[in-house]
FIRODREN-636707 format. One record per residue (C-alpha): residue number from 1; residue in three letters; x, y, z. Coordinates in steps of 0.05 Angstrom, whole numbers, padded with zeros to 5 digits. Layout:
<sites>
<site num="NUM" residu="ala" c1="X" c2="Y" c3="Z"/>
...
</sites>
This chain:
<sites>
<site num="1" residu="unk" c1="02244" c2="02145" c3="00616"/>
<site num="2" residu="unk" c1="02302" c2="02133" c3="00664"/>
<site num="3" residu="unk" c1="02294" c2="02113" c3="00737"/>
<site num="4" residu="unk" c1="02315" c2="02182" c3="00762"/>
<site num="5" residu="unk" c1="02262" c2="02214" c3="00719"/>
<site num="6" residu="unk" c1="02208" c2="02169" c3="00748"/>
<site num="7" residu="unk" c1="02232" c2="02186" c3="00818"/>
<site num="8" residu="unk" c1="02228" c2="02260" c3="00804"/>
<site num="9" residu="unk" c1="02159" c2="02252" c3="00774"/>
<site num="10" residu="unk" c1="02135" c2="02215" c3="00836"/>
<site num="11" residu="unk" c1="02166" c2="02268" c3="00881"/>
<site num="12" residu="unk" c1="02132" c2="02323" c3="00841"/>
<site num="13" residu="unk" c1="02064" c2="02288" c3="00844"/>
<site num="14" residu="unk" c1="02068" c2="02281" c3="00920"/>
<site num="15" residu="unk" c1="02093" c2="02352" c3="00928"/>
<site num="16" residu="unk" c1="02037" c2="02379" c3="00883"/>
<site num="17" residu="unk" c1="01983" c2="02342" c3="00921"/>
<site num="18" residu="unk" c1="02011" c2="02365" c3="00988"/>
<site num="19" residu="unk" c1="02018" c2="02437" c3="00963"/>
<site num="20" residu="unk" c1="01945" c2="02439" c3="00943"/>
<site num="21" residu="unk" c1="01918" c2="02401" c3="01003"/>
<site num="22" residu="unk" c1="01962" c2="02442" c3="01050"/>
<site num="23" residu="unk" c1="01941" c2="02508" c3="01019"/>
<site num="24" residu="unk" c1="01868" c2="02490" c3="01029"/>
<site num="25" residu="unk" c1="01880" c2="02464" c3="01099"/>
<site num="26" residu="unk" c1="01923" c2="02520" c3="01126"/>
<site num="27" residu="unk" c1="01886" c2="02575" c3="01088"/>
<site num="28" residu="unk" c1="01819" c2="02550" c3="01114"/>
<site num="29" residu="unk" c1="01848" c2="02551" c3="01184"/>
<site num="30" residu="unk" c1="01865" c2="02624" c3="01175"/>
<site num="31" residu="unk" c1="01795" c2="02640" c3="01149"/>
<site num="32" residu="unk" c1="01763" c2="02604" c3="01208"/>
<site num="33" residu="unk" c1="01803" c2="02649" c3="01255"/>
<site num="34" residu="unk" c1="01790" c2="02712" c3="01215"/>
<site num="35" residu="unk" c1="01715" c2="02703" c3="01207"/>
<site num="36" residu="unk" c1="01706" c2="02682" c3="01279"/>
<site num="37" residu="unk" c1="01734" c2="02749" c3="01300"/>
<site num="38" residu="unk" c1="01692" c2="02784" c3="01248"/>
<site num="39" residu="unk" c1="01629" c2="02751" c3="01276"/>
<site num="40" residu="unk" c1="01612" c2="02713" c3="01213"/>
<site num="41" residu="unk" c1="01588" c2="02648" c3="01245"/>
<site num="42" residu="unk" c1="01568" c2="02615" c3="01180"/>
<site num="43" residu="unk" c1="01636" c2="02625" c3="01146"/>
<site num="44" residu="unk" c1="01671" c2="02602" c3="01210"/>
<site num="45" residu="unk" c1="01627" c2="02540" c3="01217"/>
<site num="46" residu="unk" c1="01637" c2="02520" c3="01145"/>
<site num="47" residu="unk" c1="01713" c2="02527" c3="01152"/>
<site num="48" residu="unk" c1="01714" c2="02485" c3="01215"/>
<site num="49" residu="unk" c1="01670" c2="02432" c3="01183"/>
<site num="50" residu="unk" c1="01722" c2="02424" c3="01129"/>
<site num="51" residu="unk" c1="01781" c2="02426" c3="01177"/>
<site num="52" residu="unk" c1="01753" c2="02374" c3="01225"/>
<site num="53" residu="unk" c1="01769" c2="02313" c3="01181"/>
<site num="54" residu="unk" c1="01815" c2="02343" c3="01128"/>
<site num="55" residu="unk" c1="01877" c2="02360" c3="01168"/>
<site num="56" residu="unk" c1="01892" c2="02286" c3="01180"/>
<site num="57" residu="unk" c1="01894" c2="02273" c3="01105"/>
<site num="58" residu="unk" c1="01940" c2="02332" c3="01092"/>
<site num="59" residu="unk" c1="01991" c2="02305" c3="01141"/>
<site num="60" residu="unk" c1="01992" c2="02238" c3="01105"/>
<site num="61" residu="unk" c1="02021" c2="02272" c3="01043"/>
<site num="62" residu="unk" c1="02073" c2="02308" c3="01084"/>
<site num="63" residu="unk" c1="02098" c2="02241" c3="01111"/>
<site num="64" residu="unk" c1="02097" c2="02212" c3="01040"/>
<site num="65" residu="unk" c1="02138" c2="02271" c3="01015"/>
<site num="66" residu="unk" c1="02192" c2="02263" c3="01067"/>
<site num="67" residu="unk" c1="02195" c2="02187" c3="01061"/>
<site num="68" residu="unk" c1="02199" c2="02189" c3="00985"/>
<site num="69" residu="unk" c1="02252" c2="02242" c3="00986"/>
<site num="70" residu="unk" c1="02297" c2="02205" c3="01035"/>
<site num="71" residu="unk" c1="02284" c2="02139" c3="00999"/>
<site num="72" residu="unk" c1="02296" c2="02162" c3="00928"/>
<site num="73" residu="unk" c1="02351" c2="02212" c3="00943"/>
<site num="74" residu="unk" c1="02388" c2="02190" c3="01006"/>
<site num="75" residu="unk" c1="02452" c2="02224" c3="00983"/>
<site num="76" residu="unk" c1="02418" c2="02292" c3="00992"/>
<site num="77" residu="unk" c1="02404" c2="02281" c3="01066"/>
<site num="78" residu="unk" c1="02472" c2="02302" c3="01095"/>
<site num="79" residu="unk" c1="02477" c2="02367" c3="01056"/>
<site num="80" residu="unk" c1="02404" c2="02387" c3="01059"/>
<site num="81" residu="unk" c1="02400" c2="02366" c3="01132"/>
<site num="82" residu="unk" c1="02439" c2="02429" c3="01150"/>
<site num="83" residu="unk" c1="02389" c2="02472" c3="01113"/>
<site num="84" residu="unk" c1="02326" c2="02436" c3="01135"/>
<site num="85" residu="unk" c1="02339" c2="02419" c3="01208"/>
<site num="86" residu="unk" c1="02314" c2="02485" c3="01238"/>
<site num="87" residu="unk" c1="02255" c2="02497" c3="01190"/>
<site num="88" residu="unk" c1="02230" c2="02425" c3="01195"/>
<site num="89" residu="unk" c1="02236" c2="02425" c3="01271"/>
<site num="90" residu="unk" c1="02195" c2="02489" c3="01274"/>
<site num="91" residu="unk" c1="02143" c2="02459" c3="01226"/>
<site num="92" residu="unk" c1="02138" c2="02395" c3="01266"/>
<site num="93" residu="unk" c1="02129" c2="02434" c3="01330"/>
<site num="94" residu="unk" c1="02074" c2="02476" c3="01299"/>
<site num="95" residu="unk" c1="02040" c2="02414" c3="01269"/>
<site num="96" residu="unk" c1="02043" c2="02379" c3="01336"/>
<site num="97" residu="unk" c1="02011" c2="02438" c3="01372"/>
<site num="98" residu="unk" c1="01959" c2="02446" c3="01316"/>
<site num="99" residu="unk" c1="01943" c2="02372" c3="01314"/>
<site num="100" residu="unk" c1="01935" c2="02369" c3="01390"/>
<site num="101" residu="unk" c1="01884" c2="02424" c3="01389"/>
<site num="102" residu="unk" c1="01849" c2="02393" c3="01329"/>
<site num="103" residu="unk" c1="01841" c2="02328" c3="01369"/>
<site num="104" residu="unk" c1="01821" c2="02356" c3="01436"/>
<site num="105" residu="unk" c1="01789" c2="02424" c3="01425"/>
<site num="106" residu="unk" c1="01726" c2="02395" c3="01394"/>
<site num="107" residu="unk" c1="01711" c2="02357" c3="01458"/>
<site num="108" residu="unk" c1="01692" c2="02422" c3="01493"/>
<site num="109" residu="unk" c1="01663" c2="02486" c3="01465"/>
<site num="110" residu="unk" c1="01706" c2="02527" c3="01513"/>
<site num="111" residu="unk" c1="01768" c2="02515" c3="01471"/>
<site num="112" residu="unk" c1="01738" c2="02528" c3="01403"/>
<site num="113" residu="unk" c1="01764" c2="02600" c3="01402"/>
<site num="114" residu="unk" c1="01834" c2="02577" c3="01420"/>
<site num="115" residu="unk" c1="01830" c2="02523" c3="01366"/>
<site num="116" residu="unk" c1="01815" c2="02573" c3="01311"/>
<site num="117" residu="unk" c1="01870" c2="02619" c3="01336"/>
<site num="118" residu="unk" c1="01923" c2="02564" c3="01336"/>
<site num="119" residu="unk" c1="01898" c2="02538" c3="01269"/>
<site num="120" residu="unk" c1="01898" c2="02608" c3="01238"/>
<site num="121" residu="unk" c1="01968" c2="02628" c3="01261"/>
<site num="122" residu="unk" c1="01999" c2="02561" c3="01243"/>
<site num="123" residu="unk" c1="01964" c2="02565" c3="01176"/>
<site num="124" residu="unk" c1="02006" c2="02625" c3="01159"/>
<site num="125" residu="unk" c1="02072" c2="02604" c3="01192"/>
<site num="126" residu="unk" c1="02079" c2="02532" c3="01167"/>
<site num="127" residu="unk" c1="02077" c2="02546" c3="01092"/>
<site num="128" residu="unk" c1="02122" c2="02607" c3="01102"/>
<site num="129" residu="unk" c1="02174" c2="02566" c3="01138"/>
<site num="130" residu="unk" c1="02172" c2="02509" c3="01087"/>
<site num="131" residu="unk" c1="02179" c2="02555" c3="01027"/>
<site num="132" residu="unk" c1="02236" c2="02594" c3="01059"/>
<site num="133" residu="unk" c1="02280" c2="02533" c3="01045"/>
<site num="134" residu="unk" c1="02276" c2="02542" c3="00970"/>
<site num="135" residu="unk" c1="02312" c2="02609" c3="00961"/>
<site num="136" residu="unk" c1="02364" c2="02586" c3="01012"/>
<site num="137" residu="unk" c1="02380" c2="02525" c3="00968"/>
<site num="138" residu="unk" c1="02382" c2="02565" c3="00903"/>
<site num="139" residu="unk" c1="02421" c2="02627" c3="00920"/>
<site num="140" residu="unk" c1="02487" c2="02598" c3="00944"/>
<site num="141" residu="unk" c1="02477" c2="02618" c3="01017"/>
<site num="142" residu="unk" c1="02527" c2="02566" c3="01040"/>
<site num="143" residu="unk" c1="02600" c2="02564" c3="01058"/>
<site num="144" residu="unk" c1="02647" c2="02508" c3="01077"/>
<site num="145" residu="unk" c1="02702" c2="02502" c3="01129"/>
<site num="146" residu="unk" c1="02736" c2="02435" c3="01120"/>
<site num="147" residu="unk" c1="02681" c2="02383" c3="01125"/>
<site num="148" residu="unk" c1="02633" c2="02431" c3="01160"/>
<site num="149" residu="unk" c1="02577" c2="02467" c3="01124"/>
<site num="150" residu="unk" c1="02549" c2="02534" c3="01147"/>
<site num="151" residu="unk" c1="02488" c2="02574" c3="01126"/>
<site num="152" residu="unk" c1="02501" c2="02648" c3="01114"/>
<site num="153" residu="unk" c1="02442" c2="02671" c3="01157"/>
<site num="154" residu="unk" c1="02455" c2="02746" c3="01152"/>
<site num="155" residu="unk" c1="02458" c2="02744" c3="01076"/>
<site num="156" residu="unk" c1="02397" c2="02699" c3="01072"/>
<site num="157" residu="unk" c1="02354" c2="02744" c3="01117"/>
<site num="158" residu="unk" c1="02374" c2="02805" c3="01076"/>
<site num="159" residu="unk" c1="02355" c2="02772" c3="01010"/>
<site num="160" residu="unk" c1="02293" c2="02798" c3="00973"/>
<site num="161" residu="unk" c1="02282" c2="02728" c3="00944"/>
<site num="162" residu="unk" c1="02275" c2="02700" c3="01014"/>
<site num="163" residu="unk" c1="02217" c2="02747" c3="01031"/>
<site num="164" residu="unk" c1="02184" c2="02745" c3="00962"/>
<site num="165" residu="unk" c1="02179" c2="02669" c3="00965"/>
<site num="166" residu="unk" c1="02148" c2="02673" c3="01034"/>
<site num="167" residu="unk" c1="02098" c2="02727" c3="01013"/>
<site num="168" residu="unk" c1="02080" c2="02687" c3="00950"/>
<site num="169" residu="unk" c1="02068" c2="02624" c3="00991"/>
<site num="170" residu="unk" c1="02021" c2="02659" c3="01040"/>
<site num="171" residu="unk" c1="01981" c2="02696" c3="00986"/>
<site num="172" residu="unk" c1="01975" c2="02634" c3="00942"/>
<site num="173" residu="unk" c1="01950" c2="02589" c3="00997"/>
<site num="174" residu="unk" c1="01897" c2="02640" c3="01017"/>
<site num="175" residu="unk" c1="01876" c2="02647" c3="00944"/>
<site num="176" residu="unk" c1="01870" c2="02571" c3="00933"/>
<site num="177" residu="unk" c1="01834" c2="02563" c3="00999"/>
<site num="178" residu="unk" c1="01784" c2="02618" c3="00982"/>
<site num="179" residu="unk" c1="01768" c2="02585" c3="00915"/>
<site num="180" residu="unk" c1="01758" c2="02518" c3="00947"/>
<site num="181" residu="unk" c1="01715" c2="02545" c3="01004"/>
<site num="182" residu="unk" c1="01671" c2="02583" c3="00956"/>
<site num="183" residu="unk" c1="01657" c2="02518" c3="00919"/>
<site num="184" residu="unk" c1="01649" c2="02481" c3="00986"/>
<site num="185" residu="unk" c1="01598" c2="02532" c3="01008"/>
<site num="186" residu="unk" c1="01562" c2="02527" c3="00941"/>
<site num="187" residu="unk" c1="01559" c2="02451" c3="00948"/>
<site num="188" residu="unk" c1="01525" c2="02460" c3="01015"/>
<site num="189" residu="unk" c1="01476" c2="02512" c3="00990"/>
<site num="190" residu="unk" c1="01508" c2="02568" c3="01032"/>
<site num="191" residu="unk" c1="01499" c2="02624" c3="00981"/>
<site num="192" residu="unk" c1="01519" c2="02681" c3="01028"/>
<site num="193" residu="unk" c1="01583" c2="02646" c3="01049"/>
<site num="194" residu="unk" c1="01599" c2="02629" c3="00977"/>
<site num="195" residu="unk" c1="01597" c2="02703" c3="00961"/>
<site num="196" residu="unk" c1="01643" c2="02718" c3="01020"/>
<site num="197" residu="unk" c1="01697" c2="02670" c3="00998"/>
<site num="198" residu="unk" c1="01687" c2="02689" c3="00925"/>
<site num="199" residu="unk" c1="01703" c2="02762" c3="00942"/>
<site num="200" residu="unk" c1="01766" c2="02738" c3="00977"/>
<site num="201" residu="unk" c1="01787" c2="02700" c3="00914"/>
<site num="202" residu="unk" c1="01773" c2="02760" c3="00870"/>
<site num="203" residu="unk" c1="01818" c2="02804" c3="00913"/>
<site num="204" residu="unk" c1="01874" c2="02752" c3="00921"/>
<site num="205" residu="unk" c1="01878" c2="02729" c3="00849"/>
<site num="206" residu="unk" c1="01915" c2="02789" c3="00819"/>
<site num="207" residu="unk" c1="01956" c2="02794" c3="00883"/>
<site num="208" residu="unk" c1="01980" c2="02723" c3="00873"/>
<site num="209" residu="unk" c1="02001" c2="02739" c3="00801"/>
<site num="210" residu="unk" c1="02038" c2="02802" c3="00824"/>
<site num="211" residu="unk" c1="02077" c2="02764" c3="00877"/>
<site num="212" residu="unk" c1="02093" c2="02708" c3="00828"/>
<site num="213" residu="unk" c1="02126" c2="02759" c3="00781"/>
<site num="214" residu="unk" c1="02163" c2="02792" c3="00839"/>
<site num="215" residu="unk" c1="02188" c2="02723" c3="00862"/>
<site num="216" residu="unk" c1="02217" c2="02708" c3="00794"/>
<site num="217" residu="unk" c1="02249" c2="02777" c3="00787"/>
<site num="218" residu="unk" c1="02282" c2="02773" c3="00855"/>
<site num="219" residu="unk" c1="02320" c2="02711" c3="00832"/>
<site num="220" residu="unk" c1="02359" c2="02752" c3="00780"/>
<site num="221" residu="unk" c1="02414" c2="02778" c3="00827"/>
<site num="222" residu="unk" c1="02421" c2="02713" c3="00867"/>
<site num="223" residu="unk" c1="02402" c2="02656" c3="00820"/>
<site num="224" residu="unk" c1="02412" c2="02683" c3="00750"/>
<site num="225" residu="unk" c1="02425" c2="02613" c3="00725"/>
<site num="226" residu="unk" c1="02353" c2="02595" c3="00744"/>
<site num="227" residu="unk" c1="02323" c2="02659" c3="00715"/>
<site num="228" residu="unk" c1="02357" c2="02643" c3="00648"/>
<site num="229" residu="unk" c1="02323" c2="02575" c3="00648"/>
<site num="230" residu="unk" c1="02256" c2="02610" c3="00660"/>
<site num="231" residu="unk" c1="02265" c2="02646" c3="00594"/>
<site num="232" residu="unk" c1="02273" c2="02580" c3="00558"/>
<site num="233" residu="unk" c1="02208" c2="02555" c3="00591"/>
<site num="234" residu="unk" c1="02166" c2="02614" c3="00569"/>
<site num="235" residu="unk" c1="02115" c2="02570" c3="00534"/>
<site num="236" residu="unk" c1="02097" c2="02533" c3="00599"/>
<site num="237" residu="unk" c1="02087" c2="02599" c3="00635"/>
<site num="238" residu="unk" c1="02045" c2="02623" c3="00577"/>
<site num="239" residu="unk" c1="01999" c2="02563" c3="00585"/>
<site num="240" residu="unk" c1="01999" c2="02576" c3="00659"/>
<site num="241" residu="unk" c1="01976" c2="02648" c3="00649"/>
<site num="242" residu="unk" c1="01921" c2="02625" c3="00601"/>
<site num="243" residu="unk" c1="01896" c2="02575" c3="00653"/>
<site num="244" residu="unk" c1="01898" c2="02630" c3="00706"/>
<site num="245" residu="unk" c1="01858" c2="02678" c3="00661"/>
<site num="246" residu="unk" c1="01805" c2="02625" c3="00648"/>
<site num="247" residu="unk" c1="01800" c2="02606" c3="00722"/>
<site num="248" residu="unk" c1="01797" c2="02677" c3="00747"/>
<site num="249" residu="unk" c1="01745" c2="02696" c3="00696"/>
<site num="250" residu="unk" c1="01702" c2="02637" c3="00718"/>
<site num="251" residu="unk" c1="01688" c2="02676" c3="00782"/>
<site num="252" residu="unk" c1="01641" c2="02719" c3="00739"/>
<site num="253" residu="unk" c1="01610" c2="02664" c3="00697"/>
<site num="254" residu="unk" c1="01534" c2="02656" c3="00702"/>
<site num="255" residu="unk" c1="01509" c2="02604" c3="00752"/>
<site num="256" residu="unk" c1="01442" c2="02572" c3="00768"/>
<site num="257" residu="unk" c1="01457" c2="02556" c3="00841"/>
<site num="258" residu="unk" c1="01485" c2="02623" c3="00863"/>
<site num="259" residu="unk" c1="01480" c2="02695" c3="00839"/>
<site num="260" residu="unk" c1="01544" c2="02694" c3="00799"/>
<site num="261" residu="unk" c1="01608" c2="02653" c3="00792"/>
<site num="262" residu="unk" c1="01628" c2="02583" c3="00773"/>
<site num="263" residu="unk" c1="01674" c2="02569" c3="00832"/>
<site num="264" residu="unk" c1="01688" c2="02497" c3="00814"/>
<site num="265" residu="unk" c1="01712" c2="02514" c3="00745"/>
<site num="266" residu="unk" c1="01753" c2="02570" c3="00775"/>
<site num="267" residu="unk" c1="01785" c2="02523" c3="00825"/>
<site num="268" residu="unk" c1="01800" c2="02469" c3="00772"/>
<site num="269" residu="unk" c1="01834" c2="02518" c3="00724"/>
<site num="270" residu="unk" c1="01874" c2="02551" c3="00779"/>
<site num="271" residu="unk" c1="01899" c2="02482" c3="00800"/>
<site num="272" residu="unk" c1="01919" c2="02469" c3="00728"/>
<site num="273" residu="unk" c1="01954" c2="02537" c3="00727"/>
<site num="274" residu="unk" c1="01990" c2="02520" c3="00792"/>
<site num="275" residu="unk" c1="02010" c2="02452" c3="00765"/>
<site num="276" residu="unk" c1="02040" c2="02482" c3="00702"/>
<site num="277" residu="unk" c1="02077" c2="02535" c3="00743"/>
<site num="278" residu="unk" c1="02107" c2="02483" c3="00789"/>
<site num="279" residu="unk" c1="02129" c2="02441" c3="00729"/>
<site num="280" residu="unk" c1="02165" c2="02502" c3="00700"/>
<site num="281" residu="unk" c1="02195" c2="02522" c3="00767"/>
<site num="282" residu="unk" c1="02218" c2="02451" c3="00781"/>
<site num="283" residu="unk" c1="02247" c2="02443" c3="00711"/>
<site num="284" residu="unk" c1="02287" c2="02507" c3="00721"/>
<site num="285" residu="unk" c1="02315" c2="02482" c3="00787"/>
<site num="286" residu="unk" c1="02338" c2="02415" c3="00759"/>
<site num="287" residu="unk" c1="02387" c2="02383" c3="00764"/>
<site num="288" residu="unk" c1="02405" c2="02418" c3="00829"/>
<site num="289" residu="unk" c1="02382" c2="02403" c3="00899"/>
<site num="290" residu="unk" c1="02432" c2="02451" c3="00929"/>
<site num="291" residu="unk" c1="02464" c2="02499" c3="00880"/>
<site num="292" residu="unk" c1="02520" c2="02491" c3="00858"/>
<site num="293" residu="unk" c1="02544" c2="02431" c3="00899"/>
<site num="294" residu="unk" c1="02490" c2="02378" c3="00899"/>
<site num="295" residu="unk" c1="02452" c2="02350" c3="00840"/>
<site num="296" residu="unk" c1="02398" c2="02297" c3="00834"/>
<site num="297" residu="unk" c1="02449" c2="02250" c3="00803"/>
<site num="298" residu="unk" c1="02495" c2="02255" c3="00863"/>
<site num="299" residu="unk" c1="02439" c2="02239" c3="00911"/>
<site num="300" residu="unk" c1="02400" c2="02185" c3="00875"/>
<site num="301" residu="unk" c1="02392" c2="02116" c3="00906"/>
<site num="302" residu="unk" c1="02415" c2="02050" c3="00876"/>
<site num="303" residu="unk" c1="02373" c2="02012" c3="00826"/>
<site num="304" residu="unk" c1="02351" c2="01956" c3="00874"/>
<site num="305" residu="unk" c1="02326" c2="02005" c3="00926"/>
<site num="306" residu="unk" c1="02291" c2="02045" c3="00872"/>
<site num="307" residu="unk" c1="02252" c2="01983" c3="00849"/>
<site num="308" residu="unk" c1="02230" c2="01966" c3="00920"/>
<site num="309" residu="unk" c1="02209" c2="02038" c3="00932"/>
<site num="310" residu="unk" c1="02170" c2="02040" c3="00867"/>
<site num="311" residu="unk" c1="02133" c2="01976" c3="00884"/>
<site num="312" residu="unk" c1="02117" c2="02003" c3="00953"/>
<site num="313" residu="unk" c1="02092" c2="02068" c3="00923"/>
<site num="314" residu="unk" c1="02046" c2="02031" c3="00875"/>
<site num="315" residu="unk" c1="02018" c2="01987" c3="00930"/>
<site num="316" residu="unk" c1="02009" c2="02047" c3="00976"/>
<site num="317" residu="unk" c1="01972" c2="02088" c3="00923"/>
<site num="318" residu="unk" c1="01927" c2="02029" c3="00906"/>
<site num="319" residu="unk" c1="01905" c2="02030" c3="00979"/>
<site num="320" residu="unk" c1="01903" c2="02105" c3="00991"/>
<site num="321" residu="unk" c1="01866" c2="02127" c3="00928"/>
<site num="322" residu="unk" c1="01801" c2="02088" c3="00943"/>
<site num="323" residu="unk" c1="01805" c2="02114" c3="01015"/>
<site num="324" residu="unk" c1="01812" c2="02186" c3="00990"/>
<site num="325" residu="unk" c1="01752" c2="02177" c3="00943"/>
<site num="326" residu="unk" c1="01711" c2="02150" c3="01001"/>
<site num="327" residu="unk" c1="01734" c2="02208" c3="01044"/>
<site num="328" residu="unk" c1="01714" c2="02258" c3="00990"/>
<site num="329" residu="unk" c1="01644" c2="02231" c3="00985"/>
<site num="330" residu="unk" c1="01635" c2="02225" c3="01060"/>
<site num="331" residu="unk" c1="01657" c2="02295" c3="01081"/>
<site num="332" residu="unk" c1="01662" c2="02339" c3="01019"/>
<site num="333" residu="unk" c1="01600" c2="02317" c3="00980"/>
<site num="334" residu="unk" c1="01552" c2="02303" c3="01037"/>
<site num="335" residu="unk" c1="01507" c2="02365" c3="01041"/>
<site num="336" residu="unk" c1="01481" c2="02345" c3="01109"/>
<site num="337" residu="unk" c1="01552" c2="02345" c3="01137"/>
<site num="338" residu="unk" c1="01572" c2="02410" c3="01101"/>
<site num="339" residu="unk" c1="01512" c2="02448" c3="01128"/>
<site num="340" residu="unk" c1="01516" c2="02420" c3="01199"/>
<site num="341" residu="unk" c1="01527" c2="02471" c3="01253"/>
<site num="342" residu="unk" c1="01581" c2="02465" c3="01306"/>
<site num="343" residu="unk" c1="01528" c2="02449" c3="01358"/>
<site num="344" residu="unk" c1="01494" c2="02392" c3="01320"/>
</sites>
């Protein structure tokens, strides 16, 4: 395996972890807002119990993603900077506001409603903004005047692929979050709340599949080169669909702890499905960062820097992985914490 392949694999791993953790984090924030306004205190409390510690971990992977990208592919920064500057500034602003409320709102009950509102709205906006970068990079929405680079905003905002990617990101994060929260509720013995989130997952599962198909089809007029690659990767998408079918069907499997549904198996198989789908999607994009002008080979760092970055990544993961395991057991497996009320 060449150095550039290792770098891409590391980037995919960090992206995948952030995509899953971010989907759960932001989706749960939306559910906390939604069920607070619906008067479902148990579903709201459970969502806030997860959010209280978890949002800090999610931001760690965002930082790792940006650092690894700039480190491994510094040559992509000038060109992609034009594309990313506005979306990333908006995301950082939303994350700053959200993080500020996460830190201070728990100190007084008076701000709990505002906390869930900010968390819920940002939970929809942040993934939508981040994903909007992808169709812009693939569809050739750029023009050059001398050394200056411009984004064709009017064409981008009138592109079906732009909106299908955003819709798919929102629906997917709510689906993954619903699956996770149903298992989280089951872990804490909250049978009624488990059923609430399970119903959300049942509704959102087929919707996620529909938007995935729409997203692929909308690439035909603007990124036909990528759609043709999808056809060559049919076997990965077939495995992905099989994993989805198994995971979705698990929502009806018999269970001893709740009335019906094996939410943990459902969550695991949907994550496998999502992983296979991102591998196929990423393989179809390669070797381009910005079609048709910038490839991974143009942007890759030198060999010495790659070795130092690889060593740093290994050391960092050897420290972070035990911390994440400890975090999981402390907050996600402790029934006393899961079932605690907001006033405890």
